[in-house]
BAGUPA-999354 format. One line per field, with one value per residue (C-alpha): residue in one letter; x, y negated, z. Coordinates in steps of 0.2 Angstrom, whole numbers. Layout:
// residues N
r: c(A ...)
x: c(X ...)
y: c(Y ...)
z: c(Z ...)
//
This chain:
// residues 608
r: c(X X X X X X X X X X X X X X X X X X X X X X X X X X X X X X X X X X X X X X X X X X X X X X X X X X X X X X X X X X X X X X X X X X X X X X X X X X X X X X X X X X X X X X X X X X X X X X X X X X X X X X X X X X X X X X X X X X X X X X X X X X X X X X X X X X X X X X X X X X X X X X X X X X X X X X X X X X X X X X X X X X X X X X X X X X X X X X X X X X X X X X X X X X X X X X X X X X X X X X X X X X X X X X X X X X X X X X X X X X X X X X X X X X X X X X X X X X X X X X X X X X X X X X X X X X X X X X X X X X X X X X X X X X X X X X X X X X X X X X X X X X X X X X X X X X X X X X X X X X X X X X X X X X X X X X X X X X X X X X X X X X X X X X X X X X X X X X X X X X X X X X X X X X X X X X X X X X X X X X X X X X X X X X X X X X X X X X X X X X X X X X X X X X X X X X X X X X X X X X X X X X X X X X X X X X X X X X X X X X X X X X X X X X X X X X X X X X X X X X X X X X X X X X X X X X X X X X X X X X X X X X X X X X X X X X X X X X X X X X X X X X X X X X X X X X X X X X X X X X X X X X X X X X X X X X X X X X X X X X X X X X X X X X X X X X X X X X X X X X X X X X X X X X X X X X X X X X X X X X X X X X X X X X X X X X X X X X X X X X X X X X X X X X X X X X X X X X X X X X X X X X X X X X X X)
x: c(564 573 589 595 595 603 617 634 638 653 667 659 668 671 690 695 713 722 716 701 713 717 735 742 727 731 721 715 721 704 694 681 667 651 640 638 628 622 619 606 596 580 581 571 576 569 569 584 594 609 611 627 626 640 644 653 659 660 669 662 669 659 675 674 685 693 700 683 679 661 651 635 619 601 587 577 588 573 569 587 605 620 639 653 656 639 631 613 603 584 576 558 545 546 556 572 584 602 614 633 642 659 668 663 656 652 662 651 641 629 620 604 595 578 577 560 561 549 543 555 559 548 563 579 585 584 602 598 592 601 587 576 559 545 533 514 501 506 524 530 528 540 555 549 549 564 575 569 569 557 539 527 512 505 507 510 505 507 498 481 472 477 472 476 472 466 480 492 501 507 517 512 525 523 532 529 532 536 527 540 538 554 554 549 553 545 528 517 504 488 482 464 452 435 422 413 429 436 432 441 457 468 482 496 505 518 505 506 489 484 470 460 450 435 434 427 432 440 446 461 463 480 480 492 487 487 489 476 481 468 468 474 462 468 455 459 450 453 449 446 457 467 486 498 517 523 528 522 539 557 574 590 607 614 620 609 597 581 567 550 536 518 506 488 482 466 476 488 499 503 517 512 522 519 525 511 500 510 522 533 538 548 543 561 574 588 584 577 577 565 564 548 544 549 549 568 574 591 595 604 606 600 581 564 555 538 537 520 514 502 489 473 466 470 471 489 499 513 528 539 558 569 588 597 616 620 627 625 615 622 618 631 634 639 637 630 615 612 606 604 616 618 635 641 656 664 677 692 698 686 681 665 649 639 622 612 595 588 591 577 581 581 590 588 594 592 590 582 580 564 566 561 574 560 558 569 563 571 568 567 567 561 574 575 564 567 553 555 544 544 547 547 553 556 573 578 575 558 541 545 530 528 520 519 515 519 525 538 553 552 567 573 562 562 552 542 547 546 535 540 522 523 536 540 547 549 540 539 521 513 526 537 546 535 535 522 517 511 507 519 505 503 487 483 495 494 504 514 521 514 520 530 547 557 557 567 578 566 572 560 564 566 550 541 534 545 553 569 570 580 571 577 571 579 590 598 597 593 587 569 559 540 528 522 505 511 511 525 537 553 570 585 600 602 620 624 631 622 616 607 605 599 598 593 605 599 593 583 592 603 605 618 619 631 638 646 661 669 688 703 701 683 676 658 658 647 641 631 619 610 591 589 604 607 626 634 651 660 663 673 689 692 698 686 670 656 642 632 634 626 629 631 618 631 637 655 657 651 650 655 653 667 671 689 697 712 726 715 700 690 679 682 669 672 664 674 671 676 681 674 686 703 699 705 696 695 689 676 679 668 679 669 658 661 653 645 634 620 628 615 620 608 599 597 582 570 568 581)
y: c(-597 -597 -606 -603 -584 -586 -597 -587 -580 -589 -578 -563 -563 -548 -544 -534 -527 -532 -516 -526 -536 -527 -524 -540 -550 -568 -584 -595 -613 -619 -610 -598 -606 -607 -617 -624 -639 -644 -662 -668 -655 -659 -666 -669 -669 -669 -655 -657 -668 -664 -667 -664 -655 -656 -642 -645 -631 -633 -623 -620 -636 -645 -650 -650 -637 -644 -627 -619 -612 -611 -600 -608 -600 -604 -593 -596 -599 -601 -617 -623 -617 -622 -621 -617 -636 -638 -647 -642 -643 -643 -631 -630 -636 -627 -626 -617 -615 -620 -610 -612 -598 -596 -581 -563 -549 -554 -570 -576 -592 -600 -617 -621 -635 -636 -643 -648 -649 -661 -665 -672 -690 -700 -706 -699 -682 -665 -662 -643 -640 -654 -660 -675 -673 -675 -689 -686 -677 -660 -661 -661 -642 -641 -642 -626 -615 -604 -610 -602 -605 -604 -609 -603 -592 -589 -592 -580 -585 -576 -571 -572 -567 -576 -574 -588 -593 -611 -624 -611 -616 -605 -610 -601 -594 -597 -597 -599 -584 -580 -567 -554 -558 -568 -585 -599 -617 -624 -632 -645 -638 -645 -637 -640 -633 -630 -642 -628 -625 -642 -641 -625 -628 -641 -639 -651 -655 -642 -628 -628 -622 -628 -621 -634 -632 -624 -605 -598 -595 -607 -605 -614 -616 -617 -624 -631 -648 -649 -631 -618 -607 -597 -605 -594 -593 -590 -584 -591 -584 -594 -584 -590 -577 -581 -582 -576 -574 -556 -554 -560 -560 -560 -559 -566 -570 -588 -595 -584 -591 -582 -585 -581 -574 -579 -565 -563 -548 -546 -545 -530 -542 -552 -565 -583 -597 -610 -625 -638 -628 -629 -640 -632 -637 -629 -630 -631 -638 -635 -616 -614 -626 -625 -634 -645 -640 -621 -608 -607 -605 -607 -600 -613 -607 -592 -594 -593 -605 -605 -610 -617 -618 -632 -635 -645 -630 -616 -615 -616 -600 -596 -584 -583 -583 -575 -580 -565 -566 -549 -534 -523 -521 -515 -514 -520 -520 -538 -547 -531 -530 -521 -532 -531 -541 -544 -543 -552 -541 -554 -551 -551 -569 -578 -574 -564 -569 -561 -567 -561 -556 -552 -561 -554 -543 -524 -512 -513 -500 -491 -506 -502 -513 -514 -509 -527 -534 -545 -536 -526 -512 -507 -497 -508 -502 -514 -518 -504 -492 -475 -478 -486 -492 -497 -516 -526 -543 -554 -553 -569 -563 -572 -566 -550 -538 -523 -508 -494 -492 -474 -473 -461 -461 -468 -465 -468 -480 -478 -489 -482 -488 -497 -510 -506 -508 -492 -485 -467 -464 -450 -450 -439 -445 -428 -420 -413 -425 -426 -438 -452 -465 -482 -498 -513 -522 -508 -501 -484 -473 -455 -439 -432 -416 -404 -388 -383 -387 -403 -415 -431 -442 -446 -454 -459 -456 -471 -468 -467 -449 -438 -438 -429 -424 -414 -399 -386 -369 -352 -361 -371 -389 -389 -402 -401 -411 -414 -425 -441 -433 -419 -406 -396 -394 -385 -381 -388 -382 -365 -363 -357 -374 -389 -401 -417 -436 -434 -449 -449 -456 -472 -462 -449 -434 -429 -432 -435 -427 -422 -405 -400 -389 -388 -385 -394 -409 -408 -411 -417 -421 -431 -419 -423 -410 -409 -408 -396 -385 -386 -387 -397 -406 -413 -432 -436 -427 -413 -419 -434 -433 -444 -447 -458 -465 -476 -476 -492 -495 -490 -475 -481 -484 -476 -485 -472 -472 -461 -453 -448 -443 -451 -441 -441 -434 -451 -453 -469 -475 -486 -491 -490 -493 -477 -479 -463 -464 -468 -461 -478 -482 -500 -504 -516 -525 -537 -545 -548 -532 -517 -506 -506 -493 -489 -496 -498 -505 -516 -506 -511 -521 -512 -519 -532)
z: c(79 96 92 109 106 89 94 92 109 118 121 111 94 83 80 66 62 46 38 31 20 4 -1 -8 -3 2 7 -7 -9 -2 12 9 -1 8 -3 -21 -26 -43 -48 -53 -43 -53 -70 -86 -104 -121 -134 -145 -133 -121 -103 -92 -75 -62 -49 -33 -21 -2 11 29 35 21 12 -7 -16 -31 -37 -39 -57 -62 -74 -80 -85 -90 -83 -99 -114 -125 -116 -114 -116 -107 -111 -99 -97 -89 -105 -108 -124 -124 -136 -131 -119 -102 -86 -83 -69 -71 -61 -57 -50 -42 -35 -36 -26 -8 -10 -24 -21 -33 -34 -44 -52 -60 -78 -86 -105 -112 -130 -142 -142 -154 -165 -171 -177 -169 -164 -161 -178 -187 -198 -198 -191 -204 -201 -201 -191 -183 -188 -170 -171 -185 -173 -164 -179 -184 -198 -215 -234 -248 -248 -235 -240 -223 -204 -190 -172 -156 -145 -153 -137 -121 -103 -91 -73 -69 -72 -81 -97 -111 -127 -143 -154 -173 -189 -207 -218 -236 -246 -241 -223 -220 -212 -224 -222 -207 -210 -201 -189 -181 -165 -160 -147 -153 -145 -135 -125 -122 -103 -102 -111 -120 -132 -137 -153 -150 -147 -128 -121 -104 -94 -85 -69 -77 -81 -97 -115 -128 -145 -152 -171 -178 -196 -209 -216 -235 -237 -242 -227 -217 -200 -185 -171 -153 -140 -123 -107 -92 -76 -58 -50 -35 -35 -21 -19 -23 -4 12 20 13 21 12 19 21 5 -6 -19 -24 -36 -29 -40 -40 -45 -50 -40 -50 -66 -62 -52 -68 -65 -67 -72 -58 -68 -68 -56 -39 -30 -16 1 15 33 39 26 38 36 19 4 -11 -27 -28 -45 -45 -32 -31 -13 -5 12 22 40 51 55 48 37 28 9 4 -14 -15 -29 -32 -40 -26 -8 -1 -4 8 11 26 23 36 34 41 44 50 41 57 73 89 107 119 138 142 159 167 154 138 124 105 94 76 68 52 47 35 22 34 29 41 59 58 68 82 87 102 98 115 132 144 159 156 145 126 114 97 86 69 53 44 25 21 33 41 57 70 81 97 113 129 148 161 174 187 177 169 157 140 127 108 104 88 84 69 61 69 86 88 92 102 104 114 104 117 136 138 156 148 138 120 108 90 81 62 50 36 19 8 16 34 40 52 64 68 85 98 115 131 133 132 143 129 116 101 86 84 71 75 65 67 76 89 81 73 84 80 85 70 78 90 99 114 105 109 94 93 82 68 52 38 19 8 0 16 13 23 41 46 65 77 86 99 94 98 111 97 90 71 58 51 39 39 28 36 35 46 33 24 39 34 42 34 45 53 60 78 81 87 73 77 72 54 42 24 11 2 -13 -2 -11 3 22 35 52 66 69 86 81 98 98 105 104 104 86 81 63 51 37 21 14 -2 0 -15 -15 4 1 15 15 31 29 45 50 62 80 80 91 84 96 83 66 53 34 23 9 -4 6 6 24 40 57 70 89 94 111 116 133 140 150 166 156 156 141 131 118 103 87 71 53 43 24 16 2 11 28 36 53 58 76 80 96 106 119 135 131 142 129 112 104 92 76 62 45 36 23 5 1 -10 -28 -25)
//
């Protein structure tokens, strides 16, 4: 990451009017909470024992906030439960994540700790079940059985067939049953791996099966000493399949906590419990922290870090984490140059932030987020040139790459979702503006549309299968849709007015666009149109001229670039936030910037 680029720009702060504060809203006794820490961060405890966790909230100045109230939770209540005083009780072998949350909505902050629950202590009572542990071989497993009554006549064990990868562990479920199928009094159990499979798997006295480094088949026998029960046989297949993170890259905002998933691609992307297989490290703990025992990551500061899962059984597995602060992208004229900026809108209580993403000579415009929030596409023109090309960079402003070299005008990049591995854009390369598709590494470019008609302003549907665009036919601008494979073109608007700038809604069932309605004062309104019924509804009011717009992920707010003329007829441009429900407009002002344009809200991250 280029820290020089991502440093907040001096003298370029975003100012918002008091309209962003809700009626009756006031400042809390402590400043806005920025982080929560849970202590101890990594802990171990025994089944049946209790352990206390403590949470502390800190504001942006790193000052503790004594007034914070926390809600506690355990990610795996079968392993351990926690009450609202932070007291944990271990129930079964395994790992769980202890979370402490304070605040709500955008102001919510959460801290995490990792708890490993070990086998019960060798002496004393099980405080969870409130009964003494029976002595004798195999009786440790008695504590993991549900409470029941009456004499047991049989044993239920689950699962009876188990597929594991090398190093993976799995805790069997089991219970003694009466003749009517109800739970009987717990019984002692003996777990044993048949000799032919001892190099493949092992099992402990609680029924936790662990795959070793060898692959193959093993059989685990579950029996009840002193009882004439038919033993249960569990077949264990240990495979040598590879393991990877569910994603190669992930973007999260500062303060966010996420649990990474490790999958087995050869087994229909089955999720793996990494405990005991991997340990985790971060390449930059100032940007992203990770628990060493579990893939729980916490975004600390803007930038990029690599999380590595290390194991003696597998090659290193990696994922790149981008910590992205912005709610919106814009391009602004500042110091005589147009550059891309990322804006954090904030909540109205604290000054929002602005980060300059580009700093090289030339004109930059039309910023676009990738659906995964890991990359940003934009249009760049060399200094003194009328030509423009398509560029892409990481979400932290690093690793800028040029994707086209058209010696023509390139416009309107739009990523193909949900993976964001392609971009659709418009280019005059053929002499008439047409739509093209290119891979994000610059390969595989192909022309999507043909013909003599002007085509521009593409926007790709959330599922990545369709493309909206503007075309001039019969002397008028209208909105069309076409499949990403170039088939199924259809016309969506057909009024005598100019209609342009189409954008899909987040659910892909409707789309927004601009219609020039003329009048005095001049009106160009945002409309929303259903893709099935074709019914269209105006969103912005008459008398407002909107040059471009972006819709927030939840559809509640529009960022509008508006134009208005003063008494001398001079056009003035400004960007405002438009509340769709109330109609309130809140200006976004960047002091020191001559103009701002091209607002682009951060999209919702698919599947998150």
